[in-house]
Biopython code that builds the backbone (N, CA, C, O; Angstrom):
import numpy as np
from Bio.PDB.StructureBuilder import StructureBuilder

atoms = [
    (1, "MET", "N", (0.856, -1.165, 0.000)),
    (1, "MET", "CA", (0.000, 0.000, 0.000)),
    (1, "MET", "C", (0.904, 1.231, 0.000)),
    (1, "MET", "O", (1.895, 1.269, 0.731)),
    (2, "ARG", "N", (0.583, 2.214, -0.792)),
    (2, "ARG", "CA", (1.423, 3.408, -0.874)),
    (2, "ARG", "C", (0.539, 4.646, -0.918)),
    (2, "ARG", "O", (-0.406, 4.721, -1.703)),
    (3, "TYR", "N", (0.859, 5.624, -0.061)),
    (3, "TYR", "CA", (0.143, 6.895, -0.034)),
    (3, "TYR", "C", (1.073, 7.984, -0.530)),
    (3, "TYR", "O", (2.246, 8.000, -0.157)),
    (4, "LYS", "N", (0.585, 8.892, -1.360)),
    (4, "LYS", "CA", (1.432, 9.884, -2.007)),
    (4, "LYS", "C", (1.938, 10.974, -1.080)),
    (4, "LYS", "O", (3.035, 11.490, -1.295)),
    (5, "SER", "N", (1.186, 11.341, -0.064)),
    (5, "SER", "CA", (1.577, 12.499, 0.733)),
    (5, "SER", "C", (2.696, 12.212, 1.720)),
    (5, "SER", "O", (3.459, 13.122, 2.046)),
    (6, "GLY", "N", (2.822, 11.008, 2.199)),
    (6, "GLY", "CA", (3.822, 10.687, 3.198)),
    (6, "GLY", "C", (3.347, 11.032, 4.595)),
    (6, "GLY", "O", (2.372, 11.763, 4.768)),
    (7, "ILE", "N", (4.035, 10.506, 5.583)),
    (7, "ILE", "CA", (3.693, 10.738, 6.990)),
    (7, "ILE", "C", (4.824, 11.541, 7.617)),
    (7, "ILE", "O", (5.998, 11.218, 7.439)),
    (8, "SER", "N", (4.468, 12.570, 8.339)),
    (8, "SER", "CA", (5.480, 13.434, 8.941)),
    (8, "SER", "C", (6.267, 12.691, 10.019)),
    (8, "SER", "O", (5.777, 11.723, 10.600)),
    (9, "GLU", "N", (7.484, 13.150, 10.277)),
    (9, "GLU", "CA", (8.307, 12.567, 11.337)),
    (9, "GLU", "C", (7.613, 12.691, 12.687)),
    (9, "GLU", "O", (7.773, 11.831, 13.553)),
    (10, "GLU", "N", (6.856, 13.739, 12.862)),
    (10, "GLU", "CA", (6.120, 13.969, 14.112)),
    (10, "GLU", "C", (5.036, 12.902, 14.322)),
    (10, "GLU", "O", (4.800, 12.472, 15.450)),
    (11, "ASP", "N", (4.387, 12.482, 13.248)),
    (11, "ASP", "CA", (3.310, 11.494, 13.338)),
    (11, "ASP", "C", (3.812, 10.051, 13.380)),
    (11, "ASP", "O", (3.154, 9.197, 13.975)),
    (12, "MET", "N", (4.952, 9.760, 12.768)),
    (12, "MET", "CA", (5.426, 8.377, 12.633)),
    (12, "MET", "C", (5.441, 7.575, 13.934)),
    (12, "MET", "O", (5.012, 6.421, 13.915)),
    (13, "PRO", "N", (5.910, 8.116, 15.065)),
    (13, "PRO", "CA", (5.936, 7.283, 16.281)),
    (13, "PRO", "C", (4.543, 6.894, 16.784)),
    (13, "PRO", "O", (4.421, 6.005, 17.628)),
    (14, "HIS", "N", (3.512, 7.536, 16.285)),
    (14, "HIS", "CA", (2.163, 7.331, 16.816)),
    (14, "HIS", "C", (1.227, 6.572, 15.888)),
    (14, "HIS", "O", (0.099, 6.275, 16.282)),
    (15, "ILE", "N", (1.648, 6.248, 14.681)),
    (15, "ILE", "CA", (0.720, 5.707, 13.691)),
    (15, "ILE", "C", (0.107, 4.368, 14.097)),
    (15, "ILE", "O", (-0.938, 3.997, 13.563)),
    (16, "TRP", "N", (0.718, 3.635, 15.017)),
    (16, "TRP", "CA", (0.197, 2.324, 15.422)),
    (16, "TRP", "C", (-0.733, 2.426, 16.624)),
    (16, "TRP", "O", (-1.284, 1.417, 17.066)),
    (17, "GLU", "N", (-0.916, 3.636, 17.161)),
    (17, "GLU", "CA", (-1.751, 3.821, 18.348)),
    (17, "GLU", "C", (-3.232, 3.820, 17.969)),
    (17, "GLU", "O", (-3.627, 4.324, 16.918)),
    (18, "ARG", "N", (-4.036, 3.237, 18.860)),
    (18, "ARG", "CA", (-5.488, 3.197, 18.650)),
    (18, "ARG", "C", (-6.052, 4.613, 18.599)),
    (18, "ARG", "O", (-5.733, 5.444, 19.449)),
    (19, "TYR", "N", (-6.869, 4.879, 17.627)),
    (19, "TYR", "CA", (-7.570, 6.151, 17.391)),
    (19, "TYR", "C", (-6.658, 7.308, 16.975)),
    (19, "TYR", "O", (-7.114, 8.449, 16.903)),
    (20, "TYR", "N", (-5.384, 7.036, 16.702)),
    (20, "TYR", "CA", (-4.498, 8.132, 16.296)),
    (20, "TYR", "C", (-4.751, 8.471, 14.835)),
    (20, "TYR", "O", (-4.718, 7.602, 13.964)),
    (21, "LYS", "N", (-4.999, 9.723, 14.589)),
    (21, "LYS", "CA", (-5.143, 10.232, 13.228)),
    (21, "LYS", "C", (-4.092, 11.314, 13.055)),
    (21, "LYS", "O", (-3.978, 12.212, 13.889)),
    (22, "GLY", "N", (-3.339, 11.234, 11.997)),
    (22, "GLY", "CA", (-2.284, 12.206, 11.750)),
    (22, "GLY", "C", (-2.810, 13.622, 11.632)),
    (22, "GLY", "O", (-3.998, 13.844, 11.400)),
    (23, "LYS", "N", (-1.933, 14.547, 11.791)),
    (23, "LYS", "CA", (-2.291, 15.966, 11.752)),
    (23, "LYS", "C", (-2.938, 16.357, 10.423)),
    (23, "LYS", "O", (-3.756, 17.276, 10.380)),
    (24, "GLN", "N", (-2.575, 15.659, 9.332)),
    (24, "GLN", "CA", (-3.111, 16.010, 8.014)),
    (24, "GLN", "C", (-4.271, 15.112, 7.603)),
    (24, "GLN", "O", (-4.782, 15.238, 6.490)),
    (25, "SER", "N", (-4.693, 14.210, 8.481)),
    (25, "SER", "CA", (-5.766, 13.280, 8.148)),
    (25, "SER", "C", (-7.114, 13.986, 8.114)),
    (25, "SER", "O", (-7.461, 14.735, 9.027)),
    (26, "GLU", "N", (-7.866, 13.735, 7.051)),
    (26, "GLU", "CA", (-9.190, 14.327, 6.908)),
    (26, "GLU", "C", (-10.293, 13.298, 7.085)),
    (26, "GLU", "O", (-11.449, 13.659, 7.302)),
    (27, "THR", "N", (-9.949, 12.024, 6.996)),
    (27, "THR", "CA", (-10.948, 10.971, 7.114)),
    (27, "THR", "C", (-10.417, 9.846, 7.982)),
    (27, "THR", "O", (-9.268, 9.880, 8.421)),
    (28, "GLY", "N", (-11.249, 8.858, 8.227)),
    (28, "GLY", "CA", (-10.832, 7.668, 8.953)),
    (28, "GLY", "C", (-11.114, 7.754, 10.439)),
    (28, "GLY", "O", (-11.489, 8.799, 10.972)),
    (29, "THR", "N", (-10.920, 6.608, 11.092)),
    (29, "THR", "CA", (-11.201, 6.504, 12.521)),
    (29, "THR", "C", (-9.941, 6.391, 13.367)),
    (29, "THR", "O", (-9.996, 6.523, 14.590)),
    (30, "GLY", "N", (-8.807, 6.148, 12.719)),
    (30, "GLY", "CA", (-7.583, 5.937, 13.480)),
    (30, "GLY", "C", (-7.457, 4.513, 13.989)),
    (30, "GLY", "O", (-6.683, 4.255, 14.910)),
    (31, "LEU", "N", (-8.206, 3.585, 13.406)),
    (31, "LEU", "CA", (-8.156, 2.194, 13.849)),
    (31, "LEU", "C", (-7.448, 1.259, 12.872)),
    (31, "LEU", "O", (-6.983, 0.194, 13.278)),
    (32, "GLY", "N", (-7.355, 1.627, 11.608)),
    (32, "GLY", "CA", (-6.837, 0.722, 10.582)),
    (32, "GLY", "C", (-5.459, 0.153, 10.858)),
    (32, "GLY", "O", (-5.286, -1.066, 10.860)),
    (33, "LEU", "N", (-4.481, 1.004, 11.090)),
    (33, "LEU", "CA", (-3.118, 0.514, 11.325)),
    (33, "LEU", "C", (-3.004, -0.197, 12.666)),
    (33, "LEU", "O", (-2.231, -1.145, 12.803)),
    (34, "PHE", "N", (-3.768, 0.254, 13.654)),
    (34, "PHE", "CA", (-3.799, -0.419, 14.955)),
    (34, "PHE", "C", (-4.278, -1.863, 14.790)),
    (34, "PHE", "O", (-3.685, -2.786, 15.348)),
    (35, "ILE", "N", (-5.348, -2.051, 14.023)),
    (35, "ILE", "CA", (-5.902, -3.386, 13.794)),
    (35, "ILE", "C", (-4.934, -4.242, 12.982)),
    (35, "ILE", "O", (-4.730, -5.414, 13.298)),
    (36, "CYS", "N", (-4.340, -3.670, 11.943)),
    (36, "CYS", "CA", (-3.354, -4.415, 11.140)),
    (36, "CYS", "C", (-2.212, -4.923, 12.006)),
    (36, "CYS", "O", (-1.822, -6.088, 11.916)),
    (37, "LYS", "N", (-1.682, -4.046, 12.841)),
    (37, "LYS", "CA", (-0.565, -4.425, 13.706)),
    (37, "LYS", "C", (-0.978, -5.535, 14.666)),
    (37, "LYS", "O", (-0.228, -6.488, 14.875)),
    (38, "PHE", "N", (-2.161, -5.415, 15.245)),
    (38, "PHE", "CA", (-2.646, -6.424, 16.181)),
    (38, "PHE", "C", (-2.752, -7.790, 15.502)),
    (38, "PHE", "O", (-2.294, -8.793, 16.050)),
    (39, "ILE", "N", (-3.347, -7.830, 14.328)),
    (39, "ILE", "CA", (-3.530, -9.103, 13.622)),
    (39, "ILE", "C", (-2.192, -9.706, 13.220)),
    (39, "ILE", "O", (-1.955, -10.892, 13.447)),
    (40, "ILE", "N", (-1.324, -8.910, 12.631)),
    (40, "ILE", "CA", (-0.027, -9.422, 12.171)),
    (40, "ILE", "C", (0.811, -9.912, 13.340)),
    (40, "ILE", "O", (1.402, -10.989, 13.262)),
    (41, "GLU", "N", (0.876, -9.137, 14.429)),
    (41, "GLU", "CA", (1.660, -9.562, 15.590)),
    (41, "GLU", "C", (1.028, -10.764, 16.291)),
    (41, "GLU", "O", (1.740, -11.573, 16.887)),
    (42, "SER", "N", (-0.291, -10.888, 16.228)),
    (42, "SER", "CA", (-0.962, -12.054, 16.814)),
    (42, "SER", "C", (-0.579, -13.351, 16.098)),
    (42, "SER", "O", (-0.663, -14.439, 16.668)),
    (43, "HIS", "N", (-0.163, -13.215, 14.855)),
    (43, "HIS", "CA", (0.277, -14.371, 14.072)),
    (43, "HIS", "C", (1.802, -14.502, 14.049)),
    (43, "HIS", "O", (2.348, -15.249, 13.237)),
    (44, "GLY", "N", (2.480, -13.788, 14.926)),
    (44, "GLY", "CA", (3.935, -13.894, 15.028)),
    (44, "GLY", "C", (4.696, -13.076, 14.013)),
    (44, "GLY", "O", (5.891, -13.297, 13.815)),
    (45, "GLY", "N", (4.034, -12.137, 13.366)),
    (45, "GLY", "CA", (4.680, -11.335, 12.340)),
    (45, "GLY", "C", (5.141, -9.980, 12.840)),
    (45, "GLY", "O", (5.081, -9.668, 14.029)),
    (46, "LYS", "N", (5.594, -9.202, 11.902)),
    (46, "LYS", "CA", (6.112, -7.859, 12.190)),
    (46, "LYS", "C", (5.607, -6.938, 11.077)),
    (46, "LYS", "O", (5.547, -7.333, 9.912)),
    (47, "ILE", "N", (5.243, -5.702, 11.449)),
    (47, "ILE", "CA", (4.815, -4.707, 10.472)),
    (47, "ILE", "C", (5.582, -3.426, 10.726)),
    (47, "ILE", "O", (5.864, -3.081, 11.874)),
    (48, "TRP", "N", (5.921, -2.718, 9.654)),
    (48, "TRP", "CA", (6.619, -1.446, 9.799)),
    (48, "TRP", "C", (6.295, -0.549, 8.621)),
    (48, "TRP", "O", (5.732, -0.983, 7.617)),
    (49, "ALA", "N", (6.662, 0.700, 8.768)),
    (49, "ALA", "CA", (6.390, 1.686, 7.718)),
    (49, "ALA", "C", (7.647, 2.493, 7.447)),
    (49, "ALA", "O", (8.445, 2.759, 8.346)),
    (50, "GLU", "N", (7.803, 2.873, 6.200)),
    (50, "GLU", "CA", (8.867, 3.784, 5.782)),
    (50, "GLU", "C", (8.188, 4.925, 5.046)),
    (50, "GLU", "O", (7.372, 4.692, 4.153)),
    (51, "SER", "N", (8.518, 6.156, 5.414)),
    (51, "SER", "CA", (7.813, 7.286, 4.836)),
    (51, "SER", "C", (8.734, 8.456, 4.569)),
    (51, "SER", "O", (9.706, 8.691, 5.286)),
    (52, "GLU", "N", (8.400, 9.182, 3.520)),
    (52, "GLU", "CA", (9.089, 10.427, 3.207)),
    (52, "GLU", "C", (8.022, 11.424, 2.751)),
    (52, "GLU", "O", (7.323, 11.203, 1.762)),
    (53, "VAL", "N", (7.918, 12.516, 3.490)),
    (53, "VAL", "CA", (6.908, 13.521, 3.176)),
    (53, "VAL", "C", (7.096, 14.010, 1.745)),
    (53, "VAL", "O", (8.212, 14.317, 1.327)),
    (54, "GLY", "N", (6.015, 14.079, 1.012)),
    (54, "GLY", "CA", (6.059, 14.498, -0.384)),
    (54, "GLY", "C", (6.304, 13.371, -1.365)),
    (54, "GLY", "O", (6.037, 13.519, -2.557)),
    (55, "LYS", "N", (6.808, 12.245, -0.881)),
    (55, "LYS", "CA", (7.077, 11.104, -1.765)),
    (55, "LYS", "C", (6.133, 9.948, -1.496)),
    (55, "LYS", "O", (5.705, 9.276, -2.434)),
    (56, "GLY", "N", (5.798, 9.698, -0.236)),
    (56, "GLY", "CA", (4.859, 8.627, 0.066)),
    (56, "GLY", "C", (5.280, 7.757, 1.228)),
    (56, "GLY", "O", (6.326, 7.960, 1.845)),
    (57, "THR", "N", (4.433, 6.781, 1.508)),
    (57, "THR", "CA", (4.635, 5.859, 2.609)),
    (57, "THR", "C", (4.457, 4.435, 2.114)),
    (57, "THR", "O", (3.528, 4.142, 1.360)),
    (58, "SER", "N", (5.344, 3.557, 2.538)),
    (58, "SER", "CA", (5.223, 2.131, 2.241)),
    (58, "SER", "C", (5.042, 1.383, 3.545)),
    (58, "SER", "O", (5.743, 1.644, 4.523)),
    (59, "PHE", "N", (4.090, 0.440, 3.560)),
    (59, "PHE", "CA", (3.876, -0.425, 4.709)),
    (59, "PHE", "C", (4.295, -1.830, 4.303)),
    (59, "PHE", "O", (3.863, -2.342, 3.270)),
    (60, "MET", "N", (5.132, -2.447, 5.116)),
    (60, "MET", "CA", (5.612, -3.794, 4.846)),
    (60, "MET", "C", (5.330, -4.662, 6.064)),
    (60, "MET", "O", (5.244, -4.175, 7.192)),
    (61, "PHE", "N", (5.186, -5.972, 5.808)),
    (61, "PHE", "CA", (5.025, -6.891, 6.936)),
    (61, "PHE", "C", (5.600, -8.242, 6.569)),
    (61, "PHE", "O", (5.766, -8.577, 5.396)),
    (62, "THR", "N", (5.903, -9.017, 7.615)),
    (62, "THR", "CA", (6.362, -10.371, 7.456)),
    (62, "THR", "C", (5.487, -11.261, 8.339)),
    (62, "THR", "O", (4.981, -10.828, 9.375)),
    (63, "LEU", "N", (5.323, -12.495, 7.912)),
    (63, "LEU", "CA", (4.620, -13.514, 8.702)),
    (63, "LEU", "C", (5.485, -14.770, 8.695)),
    (63, "LEU", "O", (6.104, -15.086, 7.679)),
    (64, "PRO", "N", (5.536, -15.481, 9.805)),
    (64, "PRO", "CA", (6.348, -16.690, 9.836)),
    (64, "PRO", "C", (5.707, -17.803, 9.009)),
    (64, "PRO", "O", (4.485, -17.886, 8.886)),
    (65, "VAL", "N", (6.554, -18.645, 8.453)),
    (65, "VAL", "CA", (6.093, -19.816, 7.705)),
    (65, "VAL", "C", (6.257, -21.019, 8.622)),
    (65, "VAL", "O", (7.334, -21.257, 9.170)),
    (66, "GLU", "N", (5.182, -21.767, 8.780)),
    (66, "GLU", "CA", (5.263, -22.932, 9.667)),
    (66, "GLU", "C", (5.036, -24.202, 8.887)),
    (66, "GLU", "O", (5.065, -25.291, 9.460)),
]
sb = StructureBuilder()
sb.init_structure("model")
sb.init_model(0)
sb.init_chain("A")
sb.init_seg("    ")
for serial, (resi, resn, name, xyz) in enumerate(atoms, 1):
    if name == "N":
        sb.init_residue(resn, " ", resi, " ")
    sb.init_atom(name, np.array(xyz, "f"), 0.0, 1.0, " ", f" {name:<3s}", serial, name[0])
structure = sb.get_structure()
């Protein structure tokens, strides 16, 4: 998933928090990334984001193979 605007350095530490909506967010509930993280970590995986303002944000995750 890639968003064009990017996430500010100020917002990045908080994006996984329940109900957190970034300073530039106009829509949403602030639950999406919280839920994604919960599900992925519940299955033993890891999720992270890399972002650059003006260029975009990439979300990546890994899940263990059993």
